[in-house]
Steps between C-alpha positions, in 0.01 A plus 500: 500500500292610798122457512420872478728548199342200327151634570595841361648332192200290400258779589685738270521243220129413509380852581360419844436791734502284813606150597225248415398216733633690801357433846489878532250529214218735612185310588311706241710332230460141616365237262169383641490132406203280590647386832567855614150611401347211695711581805401865483134398494544282808695769683216744438266250665734461796528877542129498579470185713855482643635202691792283386604439139777268379678572170734223386713440193840393375792744533502760223132475404431859605354476850695792648437716194128429527504602866688819412231578244226429755655729761512775239120480464432547872373837614704627794180643647328162515786251536828458686727269298771321695751292302727259683760291311524236770769246571498219754466665839416404857146562619584808706698653216208420268268693733750783529529544123124527457464733799778729374341522155170599661683773695431338835697589813836325536429199718683182595261242638305280263168555677529879489609493137192292417274749676669791328456348153129446548456843658682670211289318241180602677629856541551545127165340421281672758679829562641580156261301278803344329530129433845357578621288206777286647703324231736226616738390225701177485275336762609154386810573711296537819485223756171335594492684833496832313179392328349397834575847633372668186173314544470647849590849382231495231229385743333829597170351623305738278188346349433739212830497313876484543661837576814432293612330182794261534664397171746211519737458205688174459659255260289223348579232757312705760177360353609148589624604842166662582320174421688312772336432834746718695363813333144384443350746748679796345418377150132513586538868589622593152215674320655506152778316320662581168773317310721686253575296186766565235400690187364314199673520161257770384547698821878467481493643149275788607708559813824541304348720234323714762812568706716574198236740369465681833880524513495685169553234232372626165454150357502134600857395574446125539376277220198278564722192535720691742196581715406131504854413600490754784186331630637146468827581673342703780199279563288813510664617825498879482837553666666248267331652195640842583850374581526301177351779288750751640790260441386451141468875447852549633647237267296640212639848557855361510439326166321808356185300425178701476283186493556219747438139403444167671871425466587823681275404792658154519848652497406741777352221711832318504669802654248557781 
């Protein structure tokens, strides 16, 4: 049975208007756990003071979703959000990607691309009164030389404040990599760091109940022991929580069970 048919089946059985735990969930319906609230607070600070911020965390902890939510809060009159899902690229290609996103002229040489990037940032800041918010995702894939170049790009020689906000999003091991001597100079330029942790048991419970409720569930579908099992088997990783919950809902609908137990979660986990 195909994924869409399965989703339609369990949604119909449990009376859900939309698919819960979807990455397409509107940001207005997100569950604001403690980590997300703390990150939002720090991002508000960085919006004012700008510079470089590093956000790290294990895969599936919600980094990209948090960034999507942050972008949604930015006024288009005051900010220019630029999101770049980077992969490992050569230095010139790295420059070219940033320049293209800032709507710079198509250029080839590294030196001219560098000049264009800085000129475009200053143009938006001084001529349009808009702060460029440049978000580089998956930066743990970048080579050290990319960070050396990024350090040069972000050096505007302006005493009062940085003209742009650079947000680097990476997996957890980026914290360790930044502490090594090769990247010590760049590490010193980072104004703010934040590490995304998995959800706690209480947050996992609230997360599941919240997303089922916003999807249209009239009552709690999982028993308390089932919620604990979902936490234990997922480790509090948001992506794993959602995947296991959806698998359990699908099996529950097939078995015509209105209430899902710990045993149902364990059964679903074996089929993931």
